[in-house]
Structures are given as structure tokens and as C-alpha cells.
C-alpha positions in Angstrom: 121.1 87.1 76.6 123.0 89.1 79.1 122.6 90.0 82.7 124.8 93.2 84.0 125.6 93.7 87.8 125.7 97.3 88.3 129.1 97.5 89.0 129.4 95.9 85.3 127.3 98.5 84.2 129.1 101.3 85.6 132.5 99.9 84.3 130.6 99.7 80.7 129.7 103.5 80.9 133.2 104.3 82.2 134.6 102.3 79.4 132.5 104.6 76.6 133.5 107.8 78.6 137.6 106.6 77.9 136.8 105.8 74.5 135.4 109.3 73.2 131.5 108.8 74.0 131.0 111.8 76.5 128.1 110.9 79.0 126.0 113.4 77.3 126.0 111.3 74.4 125.3 108.4 76.0 122.1 109.4 77.8 120.4 111.0 74.8 121.1 107.5 73.4 119.4 106.1 75.7 116.4 108.6 76.0 116.4 108.3 72.4 115.8 104.5 72.6 113.5 104.8 75.0 111.1 107.1 73.3 111.1 105.0 70.5 110.3 102.0 72.5 107.7 103.8 74.8 105.8 105.3 71.8 105.6 101.8 70.2 103.6 101.0 72.8 101.8 104.1 73.9 100.5 106.4 70.9 101.4 109.9 71.8 97.7 111.0 70.5 95.7 108.7 72.8 97.9 109.5 76.2 99.2 111.7 78.8 103.0 111.2 80.4 104.1 112.6 83.5 107.9 111.7 84.2 109.0 111.3 87.5 112.7 112.0 87.5 115.8 111.6 89.8 118.9 113.5 90.8 121.2 111.1 88.9 121.4 109.6 85.4 118.3 107.3 85.7 116.6 110.9 86.2 118.3 112.3 82.9 117.5 109.6 80.7 113.7 110.8 82.3 114.9 114.6 81.1 115.7 113.5 77.8 112.4 111.5 77.1 110.2 114.0 77.9 112.0 116.5 75.5 111.4 113.7 72.7 107.9 113.3 74.1 107.4 117.0 73.7 109.0 117.3 70.4 106.6 114.7 69.2 103.5 116.5 70.5 102.7 114.5 73.9 101.1 115.9 76.8 104.1 115.7 78.9 104.7 116.9 82.5 108.3 116.6 83.5 108.2 116.3 87.6 111.2 116.0 90.0 110.1 115.4 93.5 113.4 115.1 95.4 115.1 118.0 93.8 116.8 118.9 90.6 119.7 116.5 89.1 123.1 116.2 89.9 125.2 114.6 87.7 126.4 116.6 84.9 125.1 115.2 82.2 121.4 115.1 83.5 122.3 119.3 83.9 123.1 119.6 80.9 120.3 118.2 79.5 117.6 119.9 81.6 119.2 122.9 80.6 118.8 121.6 76.8 115.1 121.0 78.0 114.7 124.6 79.0 116.3 126.3 76.6 113.6 124.6 74.3 111.2 126.4 76.3 110.0 123.6 78.0 109.4 123.6 81.7 109.2 121.1 84.7 107.6 120.8 88.0 109.5 120.9 91.3 105.9 120.7 93.2 103.6 117.6 93.1 101.9 118.5 90.0 98.0 118.3 89.3 97.4 116.1 86.3 95.9 113.0 85.6 98.2 111.2 83.2 97.3 107.9 81.7 101.2 106.7 81.8 103.6 107.5 84.8 107.0 107.2 83.9 109.7 106.4 87.0 112.7 107.4 86.4 113.6 107.9 90.2 116.7 105.7 90.7 118.9 103.3 88.6 121.5 100.3 89.6 123.5 102.4 91.8 119.9 102.9 94.2 120.3 101.3 97.7 117.7 100.1 100.0 116.3 100.6 102.2 114.8 103.5 100.3 114.9 107.4 101.9 111.8 108.5 103.1 111.2 111.1 100.8 111.8 108.4 97.9 108.9 106.3 99.9 106.7 109.0 99.9 106.7 109.4 95.9 107.0 105.7 95.1 103.5 105.4 97.3 101.8 108.0 95.4 103.1 106.7 92.1 101.8 103.3 93.4 98.3 105.0 93.9 97.9 106.5 90.8 95.2 105.3 88.1 97.2 105.4 85.2 100.0 102.5 83.4 103.2 102.6 85.2 106.3 102.2 83.4 109.7 102.3 85.0 112.6 103.4 83.0 115.6 100.3 83.7 114.2 98.9 86.8 111.5 99.7 88.9 112.2 102.2 91.8 112.7 100.2 95.1 114.2 96.9 93.4 117.8 96.3 94.0 119.7 95.6 90.9 122.2 92.6 91.8 119.6 90.6 94.1 116.4 90.0 94.5 115.5 92.5 97.2 113.1 95.3 97.3 111.4 97.5 99.5 108.0 97.6 100.9 107.5 100.7 98.7 108.4 99.6 95.4 107.0 100.5 92.8 104.8 98.2 90.9 105.6 98.4 87.0 103.3 97.3 84.5 106.3 97.7 82.5 109.8 98.0 82.3 112.2 99.3 79.5 115.9 97.8 80.1 118.7 100.1 79.4 121.7 98.6 78.5 120.9 94.8 79.6 118.5 92.6 81.6 119.8 93.0 85.7 119.6 90.1 87.8 117.0 91.5 89.9 114.7 90.9 86.5 114.9 87.1 87.2 115.1 86.7 91.2 112.3 87.1 93.6 110.5 89.1 94.9 112.0 91.5 92.9 110.8 90.0 89.5 107.3 90.4 90.2 107.5 94.3 90.1 109.1 94.7 86.5 105.9 94.3 84.9 
């Protein structure tokens, strides 16, 4: 088993890019893998999905996942509560998503999903969470749905057991690359599901 600190994940991504694997392709691969794993647990015909995406690469993984879910015929809503993507690969994936005729929400959607997917923040997140993120994580935690996090629950520090008071209480977390130290350190580990 491999455990990666956030700096090691960033270095791995950088090396992949230097060796000819663009960020767009890395994000596509992550989203495709997430789709495969999530649909092994949640049948697209029996569930509806709300993907809550942030501005960075974790949010970009959420965009790719949303595209795959929609292409599979799933009921899926993509929601950006804190603004549209800011990283180039995430912007490119959102553009591609839109060219396929898919829409997204920037205002809190009035949907009742059976699975809420947390794609807000990844390994680069810093604690404490901002007021806007806390408002969103608190809202996610009140949803009567399965809560799924991508890579790590928003509000958990990647490299330690620290977590914010408004951390997502995930029922499941789908890890990208490899495990992070917080998966095994308390109290953060308790939030991975």
C-alpha cells in the first residue's frame, strides 16, 4: 500500500506532465476511474446524483464524472457553489461538457439526489475552511442522501489528522492516486466513511 503526502501527489502530477501526460488527460483518467468505481456501487438506473464541484482539480474530476454519468443516462446535476473552475484542465473539461449540451448550476439546485458527490476541495486545501465552503459542507451534511467524497472529504487535511468543524461526513470516499496520511490519522480518518 502506498501513502502519499500532498507534496508527493503534486510532484507526481508534475512529472507526468513533463513526461507528456497533459493535465487534461490525467483528469479524464481520474474521472473515468471514478465513474467505473461509483457505478459499481450505485446503479445509474436506481440513483440520482448531485455533484458539488469546486474551482480546482478536484472539481475538474467532478466535471468529468458528471459527463460520464450523463452519457450513461443517469440523472445527474453538476453544481458549482463557490464559482466556476479556475484551473486550465478543469475549464477545458467544463467547455467540453457544455459542447455536449449539458448544463450546470451556480445557484443551489432544487433537486433531491440519492447520492451527493463532494468534489469541492482536494489535497491542496488549507484549513480552516472559508465561510462559503463551510456553508456548502454544512448543507451537504444535511442532505438525506449517500455522501460520497472524491479523494478526501472536504474539511479534512491531507497530511494530518486535522479537520475542520464543518467537515463532510462521507459514507464513502473514492481515493485518487493513493491513500493520504489523513485516511489513517484521527480524527480525520473517521470522516472518510
